[in-house]
N, C-alpha and C positions, 0 to 999 in steps of 0.2 A: 535645311541641313545640307551642307556640301559633302563631297566625297571624303574629304579629310576628317570631318567631324564624324561621319558614319563609320569610317575605319577605326577611329579612336573609341567610339561607342562599342563596336563589336569586340574590340580588344578588352575593354572593361568587362563586358558581359562574359567573355570566355574565361578570364581570370577569376571572376567572382563565381562562376559555375564550377570551375575546378576546385576552388576553395570549399564550396558547399559540399560537393561530392566527396572530397577528401575527408571531411568531417563525417559524412555519411558512412564511408568505408570504415573509418576508425570506430565509430559508435556501433555499427552493425557487427563488426568483428568482435568487439569487446563484450557486447550483450548477447552474442549468438542469435541475432535477429535473423529469422528465416521462416518464410511462409510455409514451405514444405515441412520444415522441422516442427512448426507449430501443429500442423495436421498430423504428422507422424507421432508426436508426443501424445495426442489425444487417442489415436487409433491403437497404439502399442502399449501405452502406460496409463491412459486416462488422465494425463496431466495437462491442464489448461493454461499453465503459466505463460508459455510463449504465445498462445492464441490471445491471451489477455494483453500481452505486450503489443501484438499486431493490432488488436482492436483499439488500444490506446493511441497508437501511432495514427490510425485512421481518424480517430476522434479529434486529436490535436490538429491534424491536417485540415479537417473540415472546418473547425473553429477558426483556424488561422487563415484559410483561404477566404472565407466569407467575412472575416474581420477586416482583411485587406480591402475586400470589395466595398465594405460598408464605409470605410474612411476614404474611399475614392482612389486608393493606390493602384488597383487593377480593375479591369473590366471582364467579368466572367464570360460575357457573350463572345469575347474574342479568343477564348481558349480553344484548343483543338478538340475538346470534348463537347462543345456546345452545338454542333451541327444538328439540325432538326431531322436529318435522315438517320434513323436508328436501325443499324444493320444487326438486328438481334440474333439472327441465325449464325452469321459469321462470328459474332462475339461468343455465342455458346459453343459452336464447334471448334473455333480457334482456341478458346479458353480450355476446352476439354483436351485438345491435342497438346497444348502447353502444359496442362496439369500432369498428364501421363509422362510427357517428356522430362519434366523437372524431377520426377521420381526416379526415372531410369538414369538420368544424368547426375544424380546426387545433388540437385539444387537448381534453383531458377537462375535467371540471368545475373541478378545482382550477387547471388551466392557464388556463381561461377567466377565472377570478377574477384570476389573476396578470397576465394580459394586459390586463385592464381597468385594473388598478393602474398598468400601464406605458403606458397611453394608447390602447389599442385600442378604437375604436368598433365594429369588427367583432365583437369579443367581447362588447360590451354588448348587441348584437342577439342573439347566441347565448345570453346570459344570460336575456334576456326570453323567447325562444322555448323554450328548454330548461325554464325554470321553468313556463311555461304547460302544456307537454305533460306535465311531471312531475306537476303538480297534477291534470290530467285523468286520469292513471294512478293517482293516489292516491285520488281521490274522484269522478271524472267518467266519461265514456263509455268510455274505454279501461280504467278500473278495473273496470267491469262485464265487459268482454270478458276481462280478465285473470283475474278471480276465477272466472268460469264455464268457463274453458278450461284453460289450462296450469297454473294454480295447483292444480288438482285432481289433477294427476299428481305424486305424492310418495311417500315411504316414511318409516317411523317408526324412530327410534332413541331409546335412553334419553336421549341428549344428542347434539346435533350437534357438540359439541366433542370432537374425537378423543381427547384424553387422558382425559377423563371416561368416554367410552364404553369405552376400553380397560381402564381401572381397574375398571369394573363387570364387564366380561367376564372378567377375570382374577382378580377378587376381591382386588385389591391397593389400598393406600392411594392416594387420588386425588392428594394432594400430591406423593408420590414419583413416580408415573407422569407427572404433569404436568411436573415439573421435568426428568425424563429426556427426555421428548418435546421440551421446549423446548431443552434442551442439544443434542440430536441435530439437530433441524430448524433452530432459530435459530442455534446455534453453527456448524452446517454451512454455512448460507448466508453467514454473516459470513466464515468461513474461505475459502469459494469466491470471494467477492468480493475479499478481500485477496490471494489468490494470482494474480489477474489481472496480466498483464505491465504494469508501470508504474502500476497502479492506486493502490498505496499512496503512491507518490511524486507522483502527479498532484494529490493533495489532494481527489479525488472522494470519498474515504472520509468526509471531513468532512460532505459533503452527505448521504450515507447515514446517518451517525451522527446528524446533526441532525434529519433528517426522522423517523427511527425514534424518537428521543427525544421528539419532539413528540407522536407517537401515544401513547407511554407516559405522558407528562405529562397528556394529555387523559383517559386511562383513570383516572389518579389523581384528577384534578379531579372527574370524574363519579362514579367508584366509591367514592372515599374522602371527599373534601370534601363531595360532594353526597348522601351516603348518609343516608337517613331510616329509622330502625329502625321507626317507627310513624307513618305519615302521619295528621295530625289528622282528615282527612275519611274516609279508607278504613280506617284502623287497620291497614294493611298496609305491608310494606317497599316503599319507593319511592326514586326518585333525583330530586333537585331539578333543575328547569329542563331537563327532557328531554321530547321529544314523546311518547315511549313509556312514560314513568315507569320505564323500565329503564335499566341502565348503558349509556351510549353513548360513542363516540369520534368522531374526525373522519370526516366524509362530506359530499359536496357535490352531491347530486342533490335529494333531498326537501327539504333546508334551503333551496335556491334557490327552490323552489316556495313554501315557507312565508314566505320573505322577501317575495316578490311579494304574497302574501296579506296580510302584515302592513302593507305599504306602502299597499295599497288599502283596508284596513279598519282603519286606524290608530286611529280614534276608538272602536272597539269595545273595551270594557273587558276582554272575555274573550280578546282577541287579544293574547297576551303573547309576549315574546321567549323563546327557548330557547337552549340550548347550541349546537345546530347552526346556528341563525340568526346568532348573534353571531360564529360561526366564519367565516361567509361575509364579513362586514364585516372581520374581523381579517385574513384573507388578502389582501383588496384593499388594506387600509391598509399591511400589511407589504411587499407587492410595490411599492406606490407609494413608500413611504419609501426602499426600496432604489434604485428607478429614479431618483428625484429626487436622492438623495445621490450617485449615480454619474453623473448627467447622461445617463442612457440613456432617460429618458422621451421618448416620441415619439407624436404623434397618428398613428393608422393608420385608413384607410378601405378600402372595397371597391374592387377594381380593375376589376370587370366585373359584368354581370348574372349570368353563370354563377357567378362567385365568391360573389355574394350568395345565389343559390339553393342552392348546395352547402352553405354555412354554415347556412342555415335548415333544410335537410333534416337535416343532421348534428345540429343542436341538438334537433330534434324526436325523432330516434332516440335521442339521449342521454337526453332527458327520459323517454321511454317505457321504454327499456331499463334505465336506472339504477334506476327504481322497481321494475320487474318483477324485476330481479336482486337487489333489496334492497341496492343499493349500487353505487358507481362504482369507478374504479381506486384511490381512496383508501378509500372506505367498505368495499369488499370486498377490494381488493387489498392494503391495509395494515392497517386496523383489523380487518377480518374475518379475514384470514390470521394476524394476531397472536394470535387466540384458537384457531387451528388448527381452524377450523370447516369441516366437510365441505361445507356449502352454499357457502362462500366459494371453495373449490377449484373447484367447478363453475362459479361465476361468473367466476373469473379465466381458466379455460380458454376460456369463451365470449368474454370480452373480447379475449384474445390472438388467437383464431381470427377474430373479427370485424374486428380491426385488420388482420390479414393480407389479408382479403378487401377491406377498404377500400383498402389500398395497391395491390392488383391492379386495382381499379376506377380509381384515379387514373392508373396506368400506361396503362390502356386509353384513358382520356380524352386523355392526352398523345399517344399513338400516333395516335389518330383525328384530333386537331388538326394 
């Protein structure tokens, strides 16, 4: 592959990624898909509808990811979640920080982008602060603290992807074990969601199906369309238009940081767009298109100094926590879990625990006031 072909391939991947993320933004805005909202509904109203939608999205993503792998379209071992070094403590602590932060900031990274598209100036501030702290945790002062402390607490596996690890331990074909795991976990989540009272009739299943399908589509774009058997510079396997050069899917913490960097250093020829970065723009455009078409676009600002402070603190926690945990509610909660990554399980447990702590803090604030 020469440089011209590589440039053309990168352009294809970027446009395809933008299209998928635009659909994601539209579907998520229409279905009110939100991980924090799903937890909030359970805590405050005992309503599991949005959690079932979230579970269905995960189930569809798992089935789709390993379906693509089974037919040879993608290679799971080349995903960013397949590393055998499981940084479980970073995933737990980072996830917990992210969980608290998304409650204080009125939504996770993807919800922040959707709210920007729908007219929220509050979320625009969250975007900037979250991106700043995410970049600090990628390459700045909090990155040093992270790499010299909790990142050193880890354990090794042949692969962090549970199906591949099980296949190695049992001496069975990876493809067979992977599909069995996908059918049990992914199929089980879909069935659990559909069995919810009134869930199938409510139409919420369409949101779960649509979001899950978007994650699968992004794996196909990155892992199949963007696959480079031999990169002209490194002569190694690579994936076009990704920050890691490995197979990636939807995630919204590090890409927000890279978008801020791209905007500030736009004239730098080495500062180029990637799959994750265009996904940020795609979600905003998709949410805006839905809000404008349904006349639900509304400008929104802060109601008080306390409201501003809480959103800024929440954004900072999401930036630090999302990078530390290697993903957000989408990056680890959907894309990561779709690979059945052990690290993703730790991260999601941390996010859910942090969200519950965040809700308790909010209740304490209300009681105090």
